[in-house]
PLY file of the C-alpha trace (Angstrom):
ply
format ascii 1.0
element vertex 280
property float x
property float y
property float z
element edge 279
property int vertex1
property int vertex2
end_header
84.79 58.76 25.69
84.73 55.82 23.33
88.20 54.44 24.05
89.96 53.39 27.21
93.38 54.15 25.72
94.78 57.37 27.17
98.33 58.69 26.67
99.47 55.35 25.23
98.19 53.40 28.24
95.43 50.82 28.24
93.22 50.46 31.31
91.19 47.26 31.13
87.45 47.71 31.08
85.13 45.85 33.48
82.84 43.51 31.55
81.16 41.79 34.50
79.31 43.96 37.00
81.74 45.59 39.39
81.14 47.52 42.61
83.06 50.79 42.58
81.74 51.67 46.06
82.23 48.51 48.19
81.83 50.58 51.35
78.07 50.92 50.90
77.57 47.19 51.56
79.72 47.43 54.68
77.62 50.37 55.88
74.46 48.32 55.29
75.90 45.41 57.30
76.18 47.62 60.39
72.38 48.03 60.34
71.52 44.46 59.32
73.31 43.23 62.45
71.40 45.65 64.68
68.46 43.44 65.73
65.34 45.03 67.21
63.47 42.62 69.50
59.86 42.38 70.73
58.13 44.88 68.46
54.81 44.89 66.66
55.86 43.82 63.17
52.53 44.70 61.54
52.79 48.38 62.37
56.54 48.70 62.71
58.69 50.91 60.52
61.64 48.60 61.10
63.03 46.49 58.28
62.40 42.76 58.25
65.44 40.54 58.27
63.47 37.90 56.34
59.96 37.21 55.18
59.26 34.97 58.15
56.70 36.61 60.46
58.63 35.74 63.58
62.01 36.83 62.32
63.53 39.83 64.14
63.69 43.25 62.57
66.79 45.35 61.90
67.34 49.02 62.58
66.23 51.11 59.55
68.88 52.75 57.41
68.36 55.73 55.15
70.57 55.76 52.06
72.50 58.89 51.20
71.98 60.82 47.99
75.45 59.69 46.96
74.43 56.04 47.27
71.08 56.35 45.49
72.70 58.28 42.64
75.30 55.52 42.28
72.58 52.83 42.25
70.74 54.67 39.47
73.95 54.75 37.44
74.45 51.00 37.84
70.86 50.32 36.81
71.50 52.27 33.61
74.92 50.72 32.93
74.33 47.01 33.73
72.27 44.51 31.75
70.04 42.85 34.40
69.79 39.63 32.37
73.51 39.02 31.81
74.91 40.85 34.82
77.38 42.57 32.51
78.01 46.20 31.69
76.43 47.29 28.45
79.03 47.51 25.66
79.77 50.36 23.33
78.06 50.12 19.94
79.49 51.12 16.57
77.79 53.06 13.77
76.01 49.87 12.69
74.63 49.35 16.18
76.86 46.33 16.73
78.45 45.77 20.12
82.16 46.55 20.29
84.11 43.71 21.89
85.90 44.18 25.22
84.02 47.36 26.10
82.12 47.97 29.29
82.85 50.22 32.27
86.27 51.78 32.83
87.38 53.60 35.95
89.97 56.35 35.74
91.49 58.18 38.70
91.94 61.94 38.57
93.08 62.64 42.16
95.13 60.69 44.70
95.05 61.80 48.33
97.52 60.76 50.99
96.08 61.56 54.39
97.67 61.39 57.82
95.26 60.54 60.63
95.42 61.76 64.23
97.27 58.61 65.34
99.97 59.13 62.71
98.79 56.35 60.38
98.61 57.18 56.67
96.08 56.13 54.07
95.23 56.68 50.42
91.92 57.61 48.85
90.92 58.78 45.42
88.52 60.64 43.19
87.77 59.61 39.65
85.18 58.84 37.00
83.56 55.67 35.67
82.90 55.73 31.93
80.28 53.26 30.72
77.42 52.82 28.23
73.66 52.50 28.48
71.50 49.90 26.75
71.61 51.91 23.51
75.39 51.99 23.53
75.50 55.70 24.32
78.27 56.85 26.68
77.41 57.67 30.28
79.63 58.56 33.22
79.56 58.77 37.00
81.88 60.58 39.41
83.41 58.43 42.16
84.63 60.09 45.36
86.53 58.43 48.20
85.57 54.80 47.50
88.36 53.71 49.88
86.50 55.21 52.86
83.24 54.05 54.43
81.25 55.09 57.49
80.84 52.58 60.30
77.76 53.12 62.46
77.98 51.97 66.08
74.97 51.00 68.18
74.31 51.15 71.92
72.65 48.42 73.98
71.04 48.35 77.43
70.65 45.32 79.70
66.98 44.75 80.51
64.83 41.98 81.95
62.73 40.10 79.39
59.39 38.99 80.87
58.94 36.40 78.11
62.27 34.64 78.50
62.66 35.45 82.20
66.25 36.45 81.51
68.39 39.58 81.35
69.08 40.56 77.72
70.92 43.22 75.79
68.33 45.48 74.17
69.21 47.70 71.21
68.79 51.41 71.95
69.85 52.82 68.60
72.86 54.37 66.82
75.45 55.74 69.23
77.85 57.33 66.77
79.86 56.72 63.64
83.45 56.66 62.45
85.23 56.81 59.12
87.07 53.62 58.14
90.00 53.95 55.72
90.66 50.75 53.78
93.81 51.49 51.74
97.02 51.98 53.76
99.65 54.21 52.20
102.50 52.21 50.68
104.29 52.04 47.36
102.33 49.04 46.10
98.92 50.63 46.71
100.08 53.93 45.28
101.29 52.18 42.12
97.91 50.45 41.68
96.17 53.81 41.76
98.74 55.53 39.57
98.37 52.87 36.87
94.70 53.73 36.33
95.19 57.49 36.12
93.04 59.27 33.55
95.93 61.26 32.09
99.22 62.89 33.00
97.39 65.73 34.79
96.79 63.45 37.77
96.56 65.45 41.01
98.58 64.33 44.03
97.47 65.79 47.37
98.64 65.42 50.97
96.19 66.16 53.76
96.56 66.22 57.52
93.43 65.05 59.36
94.04 67.29 62.38
94.38 70.53 60.41
92.03 69.54 57.60
94.25 71.37 55.12
95.15 69.73 51.78
98.24 70.68 49.77
99.05 69.68 46.24
102.34 67.96 45.49
103.74 68.58 42.04
106.91 67.93 40.07
107.77 68.35 36.38
105.56 65.42 35.28
103.29 62.74 36.73
106.02 60.10 36.99
108.34 62.45 38.87
105.45 63.44 41.12
104.62 59.77 41.73
108.21 59.22 42.90
108.20 62.40 44.98
104.89 61.43 46.58
106.61 58.51 48.33
108.81 60.84 50.41
108.07 61.37 54.15
104.77 63.09 54.88
106.25 66.13 56.67
108.68 66.71 53.80
105.76 66.93 51.37
103.31 68.73 53.65
105.83 71.47 54.41
106.85 71.63 50.73
110.51 71.25 51.65
111.22 70.08 48.10
110.42 73.57 46.76
112.75 76.55 46.61
111.63 79.79 48.36
111.11 81.37 44.94
108.78 78.61 43.77
106.89 78.70 47.07
106.31 82.43 46.60
105.02 81.90 43.08
102.64 79.18 44.26
101.32 81.43 47.03
100.70 84.21 44.54
98.84 81.81 42.26
96.83 80.51 45.23
95.76 84.07 46.04
94.82 84.70 42.41
92.77 81.48 42.37
91.05 82.34 45.66
92.50 79.44 47.64
93.99 81.71 50.31
93.34 85.28 51.39
95.46 88.39 50.99
96.93 90.23 48.02
99.38 88.94 45.44
101.79 91.68 46.54
101.86 90.11 50.00
103.70 87.14 48.53
106.46 88.62 46.44
109.39 86.36 45.71
111.73 86.42 48.70
115.10 88.02 48.29
118.34 86.36 49.28
118.10 88.17 52.60
114.77 86.63 53.49
114.88 85.13 56.96
111.60 83.26 57.05
110.52 80.03 55.47
106.89 79.04 54.91
105.52 76.18 56.97
103.87 74.69 53.89
103.15 75.48 50.28
100.67 78.28 50.91
101.15 79.26 54.53
0 1
1 2
2 3
3 4
4 5
5 6
6 7
7 8
8 9
9 10
10 11
11 12
12 13
13 14
14 15
15 16
16 17
17 18
18 19
19 20
20 21
21 22
22 23
23 24
24 25
25 26
26 27
27 28
28 29
29 30
30 31
31 32
32 33
33 34
34 35
35 36
36 37
37 38
38 39
39 40
40 41
41 42
42 43
43 44
44 45
45 46
46 47
47 48
48 49
49 50
50 51
51 52
52 53
53 54
54 55
55 56
56 57
57 58
58 59
59 60
60 61
61 62
62 63
63 64
64 65
65 66
66 67
67 68
68 69
69 70
70 71
71 72
72 73
73 74
74 75
75 76
76 77
77 78
78 79
79 80
80 81
81 82
82 83
83 84
84 85
85 86
86 87
87 88
88 89
89 90
90 91
91 92
92 93
93 94
94 95
95 96
96 97
97 98
98 99
99 100
100 101
101 102
102 103
103 104
104 105
105 106
106 107
107 108
108 109
109 110
110 111
111 112
112 113
113 114
114 115
115 116
116 117
117 118
118 119
119 120
120 121
121 122
122 123
123 124
124 125
125 126
126 127
127 128
128 129
129 130
130 131
131 132
132 133
133 134
134 135
135 136
136 137
137 138
138 139
139 140
140 141
141 142
142 143
143 144
144 145
145 146
146 147
147 148
148 149
149 150
150 151
151 152
152 153
153 154
154 155
155 156
156 157
157 158
158 159
159 160
160 161
161 162
162 163
163 164
164 165
165 166
166 167
167 168
168 169
169 170
170 171
171 172
172 173
173 174
174 175
175 176
176 177
177 178
178 179
179 180
180 181
181 182
182 183
183 184
184 185
185 186
186 187
187 188
188 189
189 190
190 191
191 192
192 193
193 194
194 195
195 196
196 197
197 198
198 199
199 200
200 201
201 202
202 203
203 204
204 205
205 206
206 207
207 208
208 209
209 210
210 211
211 212
212 213
213 214
214 215
215 216
216 217
217 218
218 219
219 220
220 221
221 222
222 223
223 224
224 225
225 226
226 227
227 228
228 229
229 230
230 231
231 232
232 233
233 234
234 235
235 236
236 237
237 238
238 239
239 240
240 241
241 242
242 243
243 244
244 245
245 246
246 247
247 248
248 249
249 250
250 251
251 252
252 253
253 254
254 255
255 256
256 257
257 258
258 259
259 260
260 261
261 262
262 263
263 264
264 265
265 266
266 267
267 268
268 269
269 270
270 271
271 272
272 273
273 274
274 275
275 276
276 277
277 278
278 279
């Protein structure tokens, strides 16, 4: 994709290096603060906090495939000398002004957590260029969520200091941290960088784990509908029984739910049951 103009909208490209996954640094901080004391640094597998021999070590962290893949993309897309994204180049191999990396969102999720709080997260694609000016891309998934690692400590007596100290035992668990609360302002920010009018809007309940698509006649109408109460959207109360039946039939045909298409014929006027949600 050589242009960042889609459906008469212009999404500004990033010229300076930009971190599309800020959560990775926060995940790294959890480990950099986990200090391992009184170990043999020469033979230790633990990571040094600095080059000083007497500096404490930190608990080792193994990067995920998702993170290493992202780092490889940045290495290909960013000029290490200027700290800027490589620009697009025209047929004469001349850099095109105001080009760099552009992030477009394809999916917006509104999730309700177990405590009733609601958050937004997205999926999308970064379009950029390599040093030759050739287009490259990278999929971005859930950049608004990061994993916090917790560590456990045990109080022990230190023979060297002659004092009781908290000694790191290791990771004790992890939790997902959502960084973008659901509200109209945040939703608008995400909507404004949509890739096209086929933007997917999805509601998901953390306790059931089931996602359901929300859809109106166009993306703007869906954007407005998406601001309605969570239960109203999750139970698809905005849809008529006939439309719900059609969606269930399509879901069966697409393999999203089990059963036969005939099991979900359009309800007659005498139907006495109403689905709990779009597909169920």
